[in-house]
Structures are given as structure tokens and as C-alpha cells.
BALOBA-1460 file (C-alpha; in Angstrom, 3 decimals):
// residues 136
<rec num="1" residu="m" x="-10.983" y="-22.168" z="-1.285"/>
<rec num="2" residu="s" x="-8.775" y="-21.187" z="-4.166"/>
<rec num="3" residu="k" x="-6.526" y="-18.174" z="-4.440"/>
<rec num="4" residu="t" x="-7.740" y="-15.346" z="-6.660"/>
<rec num="5" residu="p" x="-5.415" y="-12.781" z="-8.232"/>
<rec num="6" residu="i" x="-6.425" y="-9.151" z="-7.732"/>
<rec num="7" residu="s" x="-5.818" y="-6.657" z="-10.508"/>
<rec num="8" residu="t" x="-6.873" y="-3.069" z="-11.097"/>
<rec num="9" residu="p" x="-5.879" y="-0.365" z="-13.570"/>
<rec num="10" residu="h" x="-6.059" y="2.103" z="-10.646"/>
<rec num="11" residu="a" x="-2.729" y="0.848" z="-9.294"/>
<rec num="12" residu="p" x="0.547" y="0.230" z="-11.110"/>
<rec num="13" residu="a" x="0.925" y="-3.013" z="-13.028"/>
<rec num="14" residu="p" x="3.421" y="-5.335" z="-11.343"/>
<rec num="15" residu="a" x="6.902" y="-5.091" z="-12.798"/>
<rec num="16" residu="h" x="7.787" y="-8.682" z="-11.994"/>
<rec num="17" residu="t" x="6.268" y="-12.120" z="-11.570"/>
<rec num="18" residu="f" x="3.615" y="-11.410" z="-8.962"/>
<rec num="19" residu="h" x="0.067" y="-10.047" z="-8.783"/>
<rec num="20" residu="q" x="-0.974" y="-6.693" z="-7.338"/>
<rec num="21" residu="g" x="-2.802" y="-8.688" z="-4.700"/>
<rec num="22" residu="v" x="-4.058" y="-12.161" z="-3.877"/>
<rec num="23" residu="r" x="-7.258" y="-13.112" z="-2.097"/>
<rec num="24" residu="r" x="-8.190" y="-16.421" z="-0.520"/>
<rec num="25" residu="g" x="-11.490" y="-16.468" z="1.307"/>
<rec num="26" residu="p" x="-11.693" y="-13.339" z="3.437"/>
<rec num="27" residu="f" x="-7.909" y="-12.793" z="3.388"/>
<rec num="28" residu="l" x="-6.397" y="-10.239" z="1.030"/>
<rec num="29" residu="q" x="-2.665" y="-9.623" z="0.681"/>
<rec num="30" residu="v" x="-1.488" y="-6.595" z="-1.294"/>
<rec num="31" residu="s" x="1.978" y="-6.771" z="-2.845"/>
<rec num="32" residu="g" x="4.469" y="-4.054" z="-2.020"/>
<rec num="33" residu="q" x="3.601" y="-0.804" z="-3.750"/>
<rec num="34" residu="g" x="5.675" y="2.261" z="-4.510"/>
<rec num="35" residu="p" x="5.067" y="5.854" z="-5.570"/>
<rec num="36" residu="v" x="4.137" y="5.010" z="-9.147"/>
<rec num="37" residu="d" x="1.515" y="6.688" z="-11.316"/>
<rec num="38" residu="p" x="-0.763" y="3.846" z="-12.492"/>
<rec num="39" residu="a" x="-1.521" y="5.599" z="-15.799"/>
<rec num="40" residu="t" x="2.070" y="6.297" z="-16.866"/>
<rec num="41" residu="g" x="4.179" y="3.859" z="-14.829"/>
<rec num="42" residu="e" x="6.384" y="6.784" z="-13.776"/>
<rec num="43" residu="y" x="7.889" y="7.088" z="-10.313"/>
<rec num="44" residu="l" x="6.562" y="10.278" z="-8.746"/>
<rec num="45" residu="h" x="7.799" y="12.891" z="-6.262"/>
<rec num="46" residu="p" x="11.565" y="12.333" z="-6.337"/>
<rec num="47" residu="g" x="13.128" y="13.173" z="-2.985"/>
<rec num="48" residu="d" x="9.756" y="13.811" z="-1.245"/>
<rec num="49" residu="v" x="9.000" y="10.888" z="1.077"/>
<rec num="50" residu="a" x="5.738" y="12.443" z="2.331"/>
<rec num="51" residu="a" x="4.291" y="12.757" z="-1.185"/>
<rec num="52" residu="q" x="5.648" y="9.301" z="-2.089"/>
<rec num="53" residu="t" x="3.962" y="7.835" z="1.000"/>
<rec num="54" residu="t" x="0.595" y="9.308" z="0.057"/>
<rec num="55" residu="r" x="0.851" y="8.091" z="-3.570"/>
<rec num="56" residu="t" x="1.939" y="4.644" z="-2.391"/>
<rec num="57" residu="l" x="-0.999" y="4.391" z="0.020"/>
<rec num="58" residu="e" x="-3.370" y="5.424" z="-2.794"/>
<rec num="59" residu="n" x="-2.028" y="2.490" z="-4.812"/>
<rec num="60" residu="v" x="-2.496" y="0.140" z="-1.858"/>
<rec num="61" residu="r" x="-6.054" y="1.419" z="-1.342"/>
<rec num="62" residu="a" x="-6.927" y="0.832" z="-5.021"/>
<rec num="63" residu="i" x="-5.842" y="-2.811" z="-4.785"/>
<rec num="64" residu="v" x="-7.633" y="-3.328" z="-1.461"/>
<rec num="65" residu="e" x="-10.826" y="-1.988" z="-3.022"/>
<rec num="66" residu="a" x="-10.366" y="-4.128" z="-6.148"/>
<rec num="67" residu="g" x="-10.178" y="-7.122" z="-3.802"/>
<rec num="68" residu="g" x="-13.601" y="-6.343" z="-2.351"/>
<rec num="69" residu="a" x="-12.482" y="-4.612" z="0.844"/>
<rec num="70" residu="s" x="-12.222" y="-1.045" z="2.057"/>
<rec num="71" residu="f" x="-9.123" y="0.578" z="3.493"/>
<rec num="72" residu="d" x="-10.829" y="0.304" z="6.876"/>
<rec num="73" residu="d" x="-10.580" y="-3.504" z="6.466"/>
<rec num="74" residu="v" x="-6.771" y="-3.330" z="6.444"/>
<rec num="75" residu="m" x="-5.366" y="-5.131" z="9.474"/>
<rec num="76" residu="m" x="-1.648" y="-4.588" z="8.868"/>
<rec num="77" residu="l" x="0.595" y="-2.319" z="6.822"/>
<rec num="78" residu="r" x="4.310" y="-2.837" z="6.415"/>
<rec num="79" residu="v" x="6.331" y="0.237" z="5.510"/>
<rec num="80" residu="y" x="9.835" y="-0.015" z="4.086"/>
<rec num="81" residu="l" x="12.032" y="3.104" z="4.098"/>
<rec num="82" residu="t" x="15.502" y="3.615" z="2.674"/>
<rec num="83" residu="t" x="16.641" y="5.791" z="5.580"/>
<rec num="84" residu="r" x="15.673" y="6.447" z="9.177"/>
<rec num="85" residu="d" x="15.895" y="10.182" z="8.392"/>
<rec num="86" residu="d" x="12.620" y="9.903" z="6.421"/>
<rec num="87" residu="f" x="10.646" y="8.364" z="9.280"/>
<rec num="88" residu="a" x="9.049" y="11.550" z="10.672"/>
<rec num="89" residu="a" x="7.881" y="12.857" z="7.271"/>
<rec num="90" residu="m" x="6.591" y="9.419" z="6.259"/>
<rec num="91" residu="n" x="4.842" y="9.008" z="9.601"/>
<rec num="92" residu="d" x="3.057" y="12.368" z="9.284"/>
<rec num="93" residu="a" x="1.809" y="11.632" z="5.745"/>
<rec num="94" residu="y" x="0.926" y="8.058" z="6.726"/>
<rec num="95" residu="g" x="-1.015" y="9.207" z="9.801"/>
<rec num="96" residu="e" x="-3.003" y="11.741" z="7.797"/>
<rec num="97" residu="f" x="-3.921" y="9.198" z="5.113"/>
<rec num="98" residu="v" x="-4.814" y="6.378" z="7.470"/>
<rec num="99" residu="a" x="-6.946" y="8.591" z="9.707"/>
<rec num="100" residu="a" x="-8.855" y="9.889" z="6.670"/>
<rec num="101" residu="h" x="-9.510" y="6.372" z="5.291"/>
<rec num="102" residu="c" x="-10.363" y="4.488" z="8.505"/>
<rec num="103" residu="p" x="-13.767" y="5.853" z="9.539"/>
<rec num="104" residu="s" x="-14.054" y="3.195" z="12.254"/>
<rec num="105" residu="g" x="-11.199" y="4.908" z="14.075"/>
<rec num="106" residu="v" x="-9.434" y="1.544" z="14.441"/>
<rec num="107" residu="l" x="-6.104" y="2.062" z="12.719"/>
<rec num="108" residu="p" x="-4.203" y="-0.860" z="11.156"/>
<rec num="109" residu="s" x="-1.200" y="-2.381" z="12.874"/>
<rec num="110" residu="r" x="2.116" y="-1.366" z="11.327"/>
<rec num="111" residu="t" x="5.719" y="-2.388" z="11.062"/>
<rec num="112" residu="t" x="8.365" y="-0.016" z="9.682"/>
<rec num="113" residu="v" x="11.663" y="-1.356" z="8.370"/>
<rec num="114" residu="m" x="14.732" y="0.480" z="7.046"/>
<rec num="115" residu="t" x="16.132" y="-1.322" z="4.014"/>
<rec num="116" residu="g" x="17.244" y="-1.034" z="0.413"/>
<rec num="117" residu="l" x="14.458" y="-0.839" z="-2.181"/>
<rec num="118" residu="p" x="14.366" y="-2.112" z="-5.783"/>
<rec num="119" residu="r" x="14.596" y="1.322" z="-7.443"/>
<rec num="120" residu="a" x="16.728" y="4.319" z="-6.545"/>
<rec num="121" residu="e" x="13.699" y="6.617" z="-6.976"/>
<rec num="122" residu="m" x="11.781" y="4.777" z="-4.261"/>
<rec num="123" residu="l" x="12.037" y="6.219" z="-0.781"/>
<rec num="124" residu="v" x="9.139" y="4.090" z="0.478"/>
<rec num="125" residu="e" x="7.364" y="0.810" z="-0.270"/>
<rec num="126" residu="i" x="4.198" y="-0.395" z="1.487"/>
<rec num="127" residu="d" x="2.299" y="-3.686" z="1.506"/>
<rec num="128" residu="a" x="-0.968" y="-4.548" z="3.241"/>
<rec num="129" residu="f" x="-3.026" y="-7.375" z="4.679"/>
<rec num="130" residu="a" x="-6.801" y="-7.022" z="4.886"/>
<rec num="131" residu="v" x="-9.684" y="-9.196" z="5.989"/>
<rec num="132" residu="v" x="-12.703" y="-8.781" z="3.745"/>
<rec num="133" residu="d" x="-16.073" y="-8.560" z="5.462"/>
<rec num="134" residu="d" x="-18.399" y="-10.233" z="2.942"/>
<rec num="135" residu="a" x="-21.363" y="-9.615" z="5.232"/>
<rec num="136" residu="a" x="-21.028" y="-5.847" z="4.884"/>
């Protein structure tokens, strides 16, 4: 099985030397996404971690779908925040989005890490791992 790059215009183009996602067999890894408008490349919602979380998850979902999966196929999400103070607002927005996009009711696993991010505008970054159900 070879690796296949995943690309979609419905998520921001990568700024560096990586693909939006990579699939090998049923496994799909989505690169870290931020609150970027795919059409303009602009970072959105300065200072609003809830809105940034929702936009970031929309970008993740677009790449998951471009890789042949649905958001309900996501097994794991990793969330990176710049400050612990943003956890509650991120968690509320995250919970709303995930519940709305996981009709099975089985929510993905998650890890949340506080760290520095590549751009000052970014309050959150999220990556994902999904298993594609080709039989569906």
C-alpha cells in the first residue's frame, strides 16, 4: 500500500513542506490545522478561541472528507492551545462541533496540550487521525 497525499481547496493550503493529509490504506492523518479561511488564507477571529476552534474543525473536516472519510470516522483529535485560560471556551465550541458531526454518538478520543504555536494569531491548532470505512 502506498501513501496518498490528500488535498482540498476547502481547507487552507499548507504553508510549509507537508500535505493537508496523508492516507495509507484505511488510515488517514490530517496535518495540524488553524483558524484560516481557505479562500483567502487569512487567519480569522483574532482573540476568540471558540470561533477559532470551530473554523479549525471545519478545516479538519474538509480534509477528512477529501480523504474519503466522514468526521464520524475520526478516531483521535489533538488540540494545541497557547494558554490554559482558553480551555473552557475551546472545550465548549469543540463539544458542540463534535456532537453535531458524529451522528453515531461515539466521540473521538482527544488530547489537549498547552504550547506555543507557529503564528501569533493562532490560539488553537488541531490535527486528526481517522480510519476510513471503505465498505460504507
